N, C-alpha and C positions, 0 to 999 in steps of 0.2 A: 182513499189512502190516508192513514193516520200520520200525524206529524209528531216526531219525538225530538226533544232537545237533548243533545249529548254534551254534558258539562265535562271539562277537563281542567286546565289551569285557568279557570275563569269563574270562580265560585262567587258570583255577585249578580245583583239585579241591575244596577245602574251601569250604563254604557257597556252593554253586552249584546253585540250584533246578532248572534245566534238566538238569544232569548227574545229580543225584540221581534225578529222575524217569526219566531215560533208563536208568540202571543198573537201576532197579526193573523197567523194561519189557524188559530184556534187550538193549539197544542194543549193536551191535558196530561202529558207524560214527559218526564225528564229522567235522564239516566246518568249515573256516575259509577265508575268502576274503581274499587279498591283492589290493588294488585300487589300483594305482599312480595311475591317473587321478583316482579319487575322493579318495585321500589328498592328492594335490596340490591339488585343488580345495578341500579342507578345511584346507589349509595345515599338514599334519602335518610336524613337524620330522624331519629325517633321523635324529637321535639317538633319537627315539621310535620310528621305523620299525625301527631296529636293535634297540631294547629289545623290541619286539613279536616280532621274529623269534627272538631268543634265548629268549624265554619260550614260543614255539611249540615249540621244540626240547625244552624241559623238559616241556611239556604232553604232547607225543607219547610220551615215555618214561613219564610218570605214567599216561596212559590205557592204555598197553599192559599195565599191571598189572591192568586190568579187562577185558582182551581186547577193547579198543575201539581201532580204527585211526583215527588222525587224518589226514584228507585235506586238504592245503593246496592250494587252487586259485587260480591267478592269473587274474583277469579285470579288465577296465578299470574298471568302475564299478558302481553299484547296479543299473542296468538289466540289465547283463550277469549280475549275481548272480541276478536274477529268472529270466532265460532259462535259465541253467544249472540252477537248481532245477527249473524246469518240465520241462526236458529229461531230467534225471537222477533226480529224486526225486518225480515226479508222483504216484506211488502210495504214497509213504512218509509216515509220521507224523513231522513235524518238530517238535523241541522247542528253544526258544530263550528267552533272557532278554530282557525288554523293553529297548529303547533309546528314550530320551525325545526325542532331537533330531528335528526336523521331517522331514528327508529320510529318515532311518531309519524313522520311523513310516509315511511314505508308501510306502516300499519294502515294508514288512511288509503294509500294507493291499493293495498291488498283488498280492502273493502270495496273500493270502486271497481277493481278488476273482477270481483265476485258478482258484479251486476247489481249492487245495491245503490239506492238513491241517496247519496251523501253530498250535501251542499256545505261548502266551507266558506267562512267569512274571515277577512283580515282582522286580526285583533292583537297579536303578540306585541307589536311595536306601537309607538306613538305615531310615527310616520310609517306607512306600509313598507315592509321589506321589499327591496328591489326598486323603490321609487326615488332613491337618492343616489345618483350616479355621476361620474366625472364626464368630461367632454368626449371620451371614447366609449361611453356607455358601460363603464365598468365600475365596480365597487372601489371606493377610495381606500387607499392603504395608509393614509395619514389622517389623524383625527381632525386637525384644524380645518382643512378644506371640506371634510365631511360635515363638520359643524356649520360652516358658512352655507353650504348647499342645503342642509337641513333647515336652517333658519329661513332661507329664501323660499324653500318649498312651503313652509308653514305660513309665511307672510303672504304668498300669492294664492295658496290653495286652502288654507285654514286646516282645522282638525275636525274630522267627522266623528262627533260624539252622538251616540244613539240614546234615546230615552224610552221609558216604558210608561204606560198610564198608571194612575194611582190604583193600587190593589185594595181589596177589602180589608177592613180592620178586623183582626182575628184575636180571640182571647190568648193570653200568654200561655205558652206550653213549656213544660219542664223539658229542657234539652236532653236530660239524661234518659228520658223515656222514649226518645225518637228512634234509636237504633239499638240493635244487638251489638255485642262486642265483636270486633274483627280480629282476625289472627295476625296481628301486626305488633311490632315492638313500638311502644309509645313512651314518651317522656313528657311530663306535665309542662304545658305551655301557657298556663293560666296567668302568668305575669304579663302576658301580652293580651290586651283587650280585643274583643271581636271587632270586625271591620265597621259595623254600624256605629259603635261607640267612637271609633277613630274618626269617622266622618262627622259625627256630631260634636265631639269635644277636642280631640287631639289635633286634627288638621286645622281647624279654625284657630286654635291656640298657636300653632306653629306659624301660620300665615301672619297672625297679628303681632306676635311677640318675638319670634325667633328668626324669621326669614331675612330681615334686613341685616342682622348680625351674623348670618350663617357664614359668610365669607371670612369673618374674623374668628369665629368660634369652632368651625367644623373640624379643625385639625387637633383639637385639644380634648383628649379622652376624659379628662377630669371635669369637663363641662358638658352638660346636656344640650349641645348645640346643633345636633342633627335632627332630621325629621322623624326617624324611626319607622319609616314607611316600607322599607325594603322587604320585610317578611310578607307584607300584604301584596306587594307587586309580584313576589316570587310565586305565589300560588294563585294570583289573580283575584283576590278578594277586593282589591281596589284597582281601579283603572288608571295606569300612569298617563294614558292619553287624556282622560277626563280631568285629572288634576293639573296636567300641563296646560290644558285649555283654560282651566279656571285661573291659573297664574297669568297666562298671556292676556286673557280678557281684562284682568285687573291692572296689568302693566304691559300694554301692547308695545311700548317703546323698547322692550327687551329684545324684540326680533331684529331691531336695527342698531341698537346701542348696547354692547356688552359691558359698558362701564358702570351700569347700575349695580349696586350690591346684590340685588335679588338674582342677578344673572348667574351667580355662582351655583345656585341650586338648580336652575334650569340646565346649566352645563352638565351637572351630574346625570340628569335625565337623558341628555343627549348622548353621553358616554354609554349609558345603558342601551340605548338604541343602536349605537355604533357596534357594540358587541353582538347584539341580536342580528343586525344586518350582516355581519361577518359570517355568522353561522348559516344564514340563508345562502350566501354566495359561496361559502367554503364549507360544505357539509362534512368534509373529512375531519374538521376540528372536533366533531363529535366522537371521533375515534382517538382523541387525545394525542393527535399528531402536532408536532411543532409547526407553527404557522410559517416560520422561516426555516426551510428544510436544511439549510447549511448546518444548523445545530443538531441535526440527526447524528453528526459525527461524534458528539460528546459522549464520553463513557463516564457516566456519573458514578462516583465512588460509593455513594449510598451507605455510609457508615451507620449500621443498625443501632449502635449505642448512642450516637449523636442524635439520630432521628427520634429515638425513644425519649431522650432528654428534652428535645424540642416539643414533642407531643405532650409531655407531662409538665411543661413549664419549669424545667430544671436545667437551664442553660448557663446560669450564672450572670445573665444580663437582665436586670430587673424589669426593663420595659418589655422585653420579649416574654419573660416568664409571667408577668402580670397579664399581658395580653392573652397568652394561652390559657391561663387560669380563668380569665373572663369568659373565654369560649367554652371551656369545660363546665363552668358554673352556670352560665346563662344561655348558652346556645347562640350567642351573638358576639361579634367583635367589632370595635370601632374601626372605621375604614382606614384611618392613618396607621393604626396598629396592624391591619392586614398587610399593608405594604411593608412595614418594618419586619414582621415575622416571616413574610414570604422572601424578602431579600436576605434575611439571616439564614433561612434554610437553604436557599439555592446558591448564595454567594459564600457565606461564611462556612457552611457545612457541606456545600457541594452535593446536596441531595437532589434528586430528580424532582422537578416541579410537580410532576404527576402524583407523587406521594403526598405533597401538601394539598394539592387540589382535591384528592380523594378524602383526606382527613377532614378538610373543611366541609365538604359535602356531607360527610357522616355526622357532623356536629352542628351545622348552622341551621337555625330556624329560617333564615332567608337564603338558603342554598338555591342558586339559580344557575344552571349550567353555563350559559353564555357569559354572564358577568364574572362567575368564578373562574372559568377557563381563561377569559380575557385578562383578568387581574393577575392570575398566576403567571401567564405567559409574559405579561408586561414586566412583572418583577424579575422573572428569570431571563429577560432579554431575548426570548425566543419568539415573541408574539408580533402582532401587527402594531406598528408605531410604538414599540416597546422602549423602555429606557435602555440606553446603551450598556453593553456588557461591563464596561469599565466603571459604571456608576454603582458603587457599593455603599449602601446606607451604613453609616457609623451608628450603631444602636445607642451608644452613650450620648453622642451629640443630638440624636433624634429625641432621646429622653430628656435631655437638658432643655431642648427647644420647645417641646410640646407637652411636657409634664414637669415644668420647672421646679415646683415645690414638692413633687413626688406625690401629689394627691391621689392620682390613679394607682400608682405603684403600691402605696400603703393600703389601699382598699383590697387589693388582691394578693399582695405579698405581706401578710400580717407579721411575718418574722422580721421585717425591716421597719416596723412601725416607729421604733425609737431611734432610727438612724437619722442624723441631721440632714437637712436639705442638700448641703453641698457635697455630701457623700452618697446620697441615696441612689444616684444613677449608676454607680459602680462601687459598691461598698466594701470590697474585699480588703483593701489596705486598712481602712478604718476599723473593720471588725477584727482584723489580725492584731492591731494595736490594743484592742479591748480584750484580747484573748477569747474572742467569740467566733472564731473561724467556722465552727460547726453550726452556727445559727443560719447560715445560708450556703447553698451549694456552690462549689467552685466553678469558675468560668471554664467551659469545655473547650474553648478555643481562644486564642489571643487575637484581638481585632486586626492589628497591622499585618501579622503573618498570615492570617486567614484571607485578608484582602489580596495580598500578593499571590497567594495560592490560587485564589479565584481568577485573577487576571491571567495567570499562566494556563489555568484550566480552560478558560474560554478561548484562548489563542489557538487551541486545537482546531477550532472551527474556522 
């Protein structure tokens, strides 16, 4: 029986349980499916598709060092994946890492039901899904006790990080010669380095120079204070588990004392696990359902004109518009800004959070269903341990607090470059006095009245 390693969202060598097991069993074949129809159905951003293809080229070279050939096969969707495997690998032993999303789990179960030998390894989360439970053996519905239980679990059981032996040193290969073109929409992702360079340069730099100040700098989009690792976690080219283990080994006191500044970054990794564990326990979240079903009663107005203005960064609120332009320009958005624009869409404009969730997935290089869904439902107050419905971010105050000099705003809203700092956060009155009203789009809603309308709207539930 031949052993085949099936790569999915785990395009890496280090800390890859399925790969480690495959090497031990003498595997010489690996498989990855490019699924244009499925990717489109799941709203994958073209920039993320390009990011995946670039890392497949890197992975092909890395696997060659272990005498493993990576076969990249294009099929339409998950059903076609199943049929391909039944046709080509019916008598093989398939090794793969678990995917937690509903369609992926159903696909794997279908393969097992067809009588194939598929072995799955826990990999999606830092701490295995289902292993952090409350006293009643259920998933936590509040983040803080989940975090405490998560830390206790790691303290007592550690993190299981797998390793592989050293591969052969191979001559450099031109990545452009490795694959034919696939029938997918792609957008250039080259401003993001490949994962091997991140491990070599970016991550050590973050740990050495940025980690201690992360808690102070992470909310300011004009500062490069974040790690920038989310795109790599999203497609599995870096292991969140291995990096969390590296952090904890260097600062073991973080598991028992959250007062260290470095804990702020570990806390973000735990939030990511929290949303992944929720998907495991509540698979219907994959169907875009409200976690808190009382909000099913809400009849979202979904003003098309307002939604279009939000998508294009033309709301008249500079911090919102700059954030949306950052997304459109780069395929990424600062996390504080994600909360601001999500709150604005759902509370000020009363547009269904699912519209924003979909738009983000269609544009983000780090689009990851669990985190994206969790973040949108948190902002819309419909999710697990979400912000209360009556908390409505004031975009002007958020702008003044987190971009005080307008550094970020001026980068993406060039038309406001000459506006003084004290007017940059809501420049309409200043521009009117200058006779320059046409220089910037008008505000599509007024904050105070929009807030009151949001409160009345949510009271329906």
